[in-house]
N, C-alpha and C positions, 0 to 999 in steps of 0.2 A: 746242417746249415747249407746255405746256397753259396756256391763259389762263383764269383764274377771276375771279369777281366781286371787286370791291374788298372788303378785309377788313371794312369797315363794314357791308356788306350783311347779314352774319350778325346784327349788333346790331339792325338795322332789322327783320329778320324775327322775331327774338326779341321785340322790342317789340310788333310787330303780333300775334304769338301771345298775348302777355300781355293786350293790349287785348281780343282775341276771347274769351279765357277769362273775363275779368272781365265782359264783356257777356253771355256765355252763362249765368253763374251769378248775375248781379246782377239788380236790378229794372229798371224802365223808365228810371231815372236813369242806371244803368250803360250801358244801351243807347244813351241819348242821348249820353253821354260818348264812346262808341265812334263814333257818327256824327260828332261834332265832331272826333275824332281823325282819322277817315278824310278829312274835308274838309281838314284841315290837311296831312295826308300827301300827298293828291293835288295840292294846290296847290303844295307844295314840290317834288314830283317833276316837275310840269309846268314850274315855273320852271327847275329844273335842266336838263330836256330842251331847253327852248327856248333857254336860254343856251348849251348845248353845241352845238345846231344852228347858232346864229348864229356861234359861235366857229369852228366847222369850215367855215363858208361864207365866212369872211374871205379877202380876197385873199392869195394866197401859201400858203394851207393845202392846196389841191389835193385836197379831199375830194369835191367834186362833189355835184350834187343827188340822185344815187342813194343817197347816205349822209345828207345833211342833211335832205332832204324827209321821209323816213320818221320821222326823229327829231322834226321839227316836228309831223308828223301825230300822233305818239304824245303829244306835249305837249297837243295839242287834245283828244285822247281823255281824258287825265287831267283836264283842265279840265272836260270834260263830266261825268266821273264825280263830281268835286267838287260840281258843280251838282246832280246827282241825289241825292247824299248830303245836301245842304242841304235839298232838298225833303223827304226822309225826316225830317230833323231838325225841320222845320216841322210835320210831321204828329205827331211825338212830342210836341212842345211843345203843340200843340193838345189832345192827349189829356191832358197834365198839367194844363192850365189849365181844362178843361171841368168843369162841375159834373156830378153824376150825372144830373140831369134833362136837361141839354144833350146828354150822351152818349147817353142812351136815345132822345131825339128825333131824333138825327142819323142813326141807322140804321147807323152805322159799326161795324165790329168793334172790340171792346175787349178788351185782355188781362185775364187773371184779376186779381181785386182785389189779390192779393198782389204782383203786379207794380207796382201803382200806389202802394203804401205807400212813404212816405219812410223810415220807421223800418226799421232793419236794413240801411240802405245802408252799405256799407263803402267808404270812400274818404278821401282826405286833403284834397281841395278841396271847396268848397261844391257842392251837387248840380247847380246849373245853370251851372257854369263849366267851362271847359277852359283850363288853363294851357299855353300854347304855349311849349315850352322854347326854341324858336328866337327868338321875339319877346317875351321877358319885359320 
């Protein structure tokens, strides 16, 4: 028989596609919300992988390190990805908070002024928040 991913994987993929579409079409606030979502997604995936690795390593499970160690290693990579996305979020926040003069003096690249406008933002939560559905 063919083994497929859990039925919930399709829902996760659809959610990620929605976040990506919103980030591509939205302004800098939409891009920041995408970073916050990626941080949360990677953290939850890392937690899940580490928990699975530990469960499979329990005495009597008989999975062995050839199974459990790559899963734990994947959890570490997901944690690293979450950290990288947090770094990008910090840079986006810096862009949002900087004055025009500060931005010009910094020498950093700056998105088009339309990206920095708060008006026209389409969303249900305030612009600088991310509502984590897992930890409400």
